N, C-alpha and C positions, 0 to 999 in steps of 0.2 A: 260329479265333477269334483276335483281335488280341492281342498281349501287349503290355507296357511296353517288352520288348526290341526288339519291331517298330518302336518310335518312336525308335529310335536313341538312347536316354538312355544316359548314361554309367554305367558299374558302381556308382558312390558313390550315385547317386540310385537304381537298381534296388534295391540293397540296403536303401535307407531305406524304399522303398516296401513290399518283403517284410516287413519289421519292422513295418509298419502292418497287415500281413494283407491287402494287395490284390493281386490276380493278374492282373486284366484291367482295361484302363481303359474307363470310361464313354464314351458317344457323343461327349458335348462335349469330353472329353478326347483321344479318337481322333482327332477333326477338328481341334482347335485346337492342339496342341502340336506338330505338325509345320510348322503355319503360322508360328507364333510363333518356333519355331526357324531359319526361313527368313528371320527379320528383318521380316516384313511386319506391317501395321498390322491390328488384328481387331477386328470387331464381333461379340462371341460373345453367344448368348442360348440359355438353356436353363432349365428349371423348376427351382425351388430343390430342394436336396438329391441334384443329379445331379453334383457334383463340379466345380463351376466354378473353386473356388479352385486346386485342382491343375492344372487346364488352363492356368494362367498360371504358377504357382508353380513347377512343375518345369522349364518350359523357361527360366524367367527364372534359375532357380539353373545350368542347364547353362550358359547365355550368360556368367554371372559367374565360373563355375568357374575361367577361367584368371586371374582377378586375385584368387583366394583366396591368404591368406598369415597366417602368424602373428606377424607383425612387432608390436611395442607401439605404434608410430609411429601416430599418428590420421591423419598425412597419408597412409599407405599403405591408409586404409580410407575413401575419400570415399563418399559417398552416390550409388550408380549405378543404383539401382532406387526409385521412389516408388509406394507403392501408396494411394490414397485411398478411404477408405470413410465412408459417412454417419453410422454408429454406432459407439459404444465398443466394443459387444459383438461386432459384426463386425470391428472393428480388431483385436481381441485375438484372434478365431479366426483370422484371417489369418495375423497374426504367428505364432501357435501352430503353424500349417500349415507356414510356411517353416522353422521350427525343426526340426520333425519330418522333413521332407524334405531339410533341408540338414545333417543331424546328422553326416556324414561329411565337410563341406566345411568349412574354416576361413573362412568367411564370416559376418561379424557381422550380426545382425538386432536391430532394436529396435521398439517400438510408443509412439506419443505420442496421448493424447487427454484430453479435459477432464475435470473431476469430480476429480482427484487433484493432489499437489503438482507442480510442475514442476522442482524441484530434481532428482530422480533422473533424470528424462528429460533435462534438461541435462547432468548427468554422463556419461550414455551418448551422447550426441551429441558432447559435447567429445572422448570417447575414440576417435571414429570408427566409421561403421557403413555396410557397403555396400548393406544393405536397409532401407528405413523405411517402415514401415506407420503411417497416421495418420490422423485426422479434419482437415476443413480448418480449423476455428476454432483448435484447438491447435496445428496447424502454423504458422499466421500468427503466433500468439503468440510461437512460438520465433523465427521469422524477424525479428519486430520488435527481439527482442533480440540480432541478430546471432549466433545459435546456430547458423545452417544456411548451408550453401554448396551450392545445387542446380545448379551449372554442369556437373557431370560426370554427370548422371543420363543413362543410357543408356535405359532403359526406364519409361515412365509408364503406371500402371494406373488406371483410373476403375472401381472395381468398385461393383456395384449402383446403376448410372448413374441408373437411372429415380427410384430412391429419392432421391438425390442431387438431382435436379432438381425432385422434388415438395418436398423440405424447404426449397428456397429457397437451396441452397448454389451456384448457378451464379456468381454474382459472386465468391465465395470462390474456387472453383476456378479462374475466370479469373485472378484475381491470381497465383495459383500457378502457373499454366501460364506467366504472363509470366516467373517466375524461372527457367524451365526453358531449355536449350539448345534452339536451333530444330531441330537434327538430333537426332532421338531416336524410338524406337519406341513408338508408343501403342497401347494394349490397353484395349477397353471390354468389360465383361461387365456382363449384366444378365439379370434373370429375365423382364422384360417389354419390349417396344419399341413404345409408342404412336407414332403418326405424328408428333406434336410432339417427341418425344424423338429421333427420328431426324433431323428439321431442326435441332435444338440441338445435336447431336452431330455434325452435318457438320463443323462447323469445327474440332472437335477431332482428328479422323482424316484421314490422306493416305491416298487410294485403299485403303481398308480392304477385308478379305477378311471376308464375312458368313458367321458360322458359327451355323445356327439349326437346332437338333435336336429342337425342338418347336414347335408352333403358339403363336402368342402368346396369352398369358394361360392355357395350357393346366394342368393340375394333375395329379400324379403317379396313374399308372394303379394303383398300390398303395395309394391313400388311399380309404376307402369314407366316402361323404358321407351324411349323414343330418340331416333338419330335423324338431325337435319342435315343432308348435305350442302355444304357452301364453301365456296373459295375462302381461303385463309383471310384475305383482304377486306372480306364481307361480314366476318364473324360478329364484330362489334355493333355493326348497324343490323345485323340479324337478332343480336340479343336484345338491343333497345327496342326493337319492332315487337318482340315476343313480350316484353315486360309491359310495353304500353298497350299493345293490342288485346292482351288478355287480363289486363289490369292486375298484374302480379305485384302484390305488396310486400313480399317477403321472399327472397331467393338468395340461396348460397351459391356463389360461382367459384369453381375451381381453375386455378392457371396452373402450368408446370414449373415456373420460376418465381422468384420474390420480385425480380425486375418486372416481370410481366404483369404479376399483380398489381404492383404498384401504377404501372403505365395504364393499365384497364381501369382501374378505379379513377384514377384522375381524368382519363377521357370520357368514362361515364359522368361523371360530375359535370365536366364541360358540356356534355349532352343535355344536362337537365335531369339526370338521374342519381339521386343521392345513394353514395356508394362509400365504403371504407373498406380499406385493406387489412389483412392479418397474415403474418408470416413470422419466420424465425429471426428476422432482423428487427423486428418491433420490439420494443421495450415490454416487458410483462405488463406494465401500466397503461401502455397504449393498446395491447391486445385487450386486457379486460375492458377497457373502456369503450372499444369497437364492438366487441361481443355483446356488451350489456345495452349499447345503442341499438344494435340489430334486434336483440330480443325484446327491447321496449318499442320497437317500431319507429324509432327515431330516423334509422337508416334503413332503406329498402333493399339495399345490395349489399352482401359482405362477400368481398373478393379474397380468396384464401388460396394457399398452397396446401400441400399435402401434410403440413405440420398440424392443419385443422382437420384433417380426414378422420382422427381418432379422438375422442374425448369430448367432441362438441354435442351437448345434449340440449337441443333447442325444440322446446314443445310445440308440436303441431307444424312443424316446417313443411311447408306445401312442395317446395321445388328445390331441387339440386341441378345446376347446371355445369357440364363438362365443356369449359370454354376451349380447353386442350385435353386430349386424352392423355391418361397417366402412361409412365413408361411401363409399369407393370400391371396385369390384369387384377392382382389382389388388392392394388390401390383404387381401382374402379369399384371393387365390393365395398371397400371403407367409404369411399365418398358418398355413393349412393345411399350409404346406411345411415346418412345423416337425416334422411327422410323415410316415413312409412315406418315410424317407430311405435312401440305401445299398441299395436292394433290399428294405428291411423294409416290411411292411404296417403300416397305420396308419388310424385311426377320426377323421373330423372331423364333428363334433356342432354344430349350430347350433339356439339356443333362440330361436324367432322369435315375436314378438309381432305383433298384427293392424297395428300402425303401422309395422312394417318390411315389409310386403308388397312395396313397390316397390323396396326394396334388394335384397331376394331375387330377383325378378324381374331386375334388371340383372345380379346375379351369375350367375344359370342362363344369361342371354344371352351373357355374357362368356366363361365357361368351356364354353357349347356344350354343357351338359348339364343335365337336369332331376334335380334333387334329390329321391330319395323322402321322403314325408312319414311321420311315425309318430305315433300318438296314445299318450301314456302315461295309463292308467287314473288318474283322479281329478286330473290336471293340464292336460290340452287341452280345448278345445271339444268339443261333439259332433262325429262324424264327418261328417256333412252340411256342418257349417260348415268344418271343417278340412281338408277336400277342397280347398279353393281359398283357405285362410286367411281365413276369416270372410265370404264373399260375401253372407250374409244381412244383415249388418249394412250393408254398401255398398247392398244392394237397397233395405232399408227407407229409408238416408238418400237413396236416389235418389227413392223415391215421395214420401217427406216434402218433398223439395224440388220435385217436379213438383207437389205439392198447394199449396205456398205460394207458387209461380212468379206465377198470376195475380194474388193479393192483392198481392205485392210490385211487378209490373211494371204493374197497373192493368189487366190484361186481364179478360176474362169469367171468371168463377169457375164452377166446376161447381155445378149447382143444389143447394142444400141447405135443410132446413127451417129456417127462421130461429128463433132462440130468442126468447122472450118478453122483452120489454123493459119494465122498470119504469117506472111513470108519473113523468112529470118532475116535479121539485119547484121551486117558485118559488125564484129565485135570493136568496140571503141576502146583503143587501148588506155585511153585516159580513166575510164570508168570501169574498165574489165580487170585492171591492174592497180594494186596497191600504189599510192605515189610514192617514190623514192628519189631522192635529191642526189646529184653527183656532187663530189668535192668542189668546192670554190675554186676556180681557175682551170678547172680540168678540160681538155679538149673535148670538143662535140663527140658525142658517141661513146665517151668514156663509161664505163661500167659503174652505175650508181652504187653506193655505200650503204650500208646498213645506218639508219640513223642512230646516233647516239643516245643512249638512254638518260633520261634526266636524272641527275643525282636526288635521292630523297633527302629532304630537309627535316630533322628532327628537332623539335622545340624541346629546349630543357625546362625543366620544372619551374626554375626561377629565372626572369630575365629574358626569356624567350630566344637565347642563344641557337645559333645554328651549330651544327657538329662542325667541326674543323677537320679538314681532311690530314 
């Protein structure tokens, strides 16, 4: 079995790894660390929860170890490694990993992201840091204030690159790359690699080594998937039932929208289930407090949008619930990647309503796995309908469409017994013709005249005067 010592890591790093309780590298670490240490550009792919962060953090720390010093001069601590992440949570997690693995090396590390005041970040940058973890927007804010000099960056990392591209950060990433020296090592790590992502990333990497330890869009083998068919209006009731009947103490629940996350958290609290919401409209302090309360067990349910699908590292998280299926199958992979991490088992539950049938089919096609269905008594449709998520309704809709098609298209309709029609009534001239008045004083039978159009009245801006003819 491969050990960290077999990867030629320096004693300071091996000691820090032992402190974390790790004994053997994961597949992505075993393959990527030697390549990164050799100075090659890397395109690394692995399912979430397999240790991608350590796969680049450990070799970067070893590469920068010769520059480590205890000098108080900021000039002795230039930015030598830059790691870009798409979300605040992921940035904080990556920076925490660098601190843990580099605890026995005098290298300075800091993180900058939006949603919090810039002053503490500015002070840290002025004092000098060798390793900078950042989100693109806040990094550019500091750059515009002349707080950054990236000309000595030796290693550039684009973490969770697919999410970075999906969120529209490519223009910002390109602006940041333009600030870097042309000669540098580039590392790109991501959980998924759609073909379009490979094309966009081709310009960022120079003759990269591809490290792929799992098929694209694969999910962790230790995660048990389950689908519960349920009408949309009964989803919350079913969620509460599952939490109480199974005595679930910690569950991460995903909603599609921020408003939906807020509403669900409010309703769960009203039902007696302690819940908190986390999404992009929350301040960074609110997000940190909600996450810490969830990790500490003070809050049993954390309701999140996909902003939390990446970067949340919750130890031994047993359950992830898709209250609403995501719009893209890739986001399903990232959502359930919050459980079943680091060799632990987990359960991924999806509450699926009939209108989400197509999304479920796309997810199963992407992960190449049919997810078992299970009916919860009192909440799901009958077994015959649930087997394929309400096929009867689809069949009835198709039958109705077939019956109505001839009538709508002018074709020959199926023979049917005509219904008796009521006898036609003579037309009433009063109600069959629009009312038209004759000129006053005109003889009886005179032709009515067209009613005069009422003159439009236009109010002036001041005084409300009428327009004069």
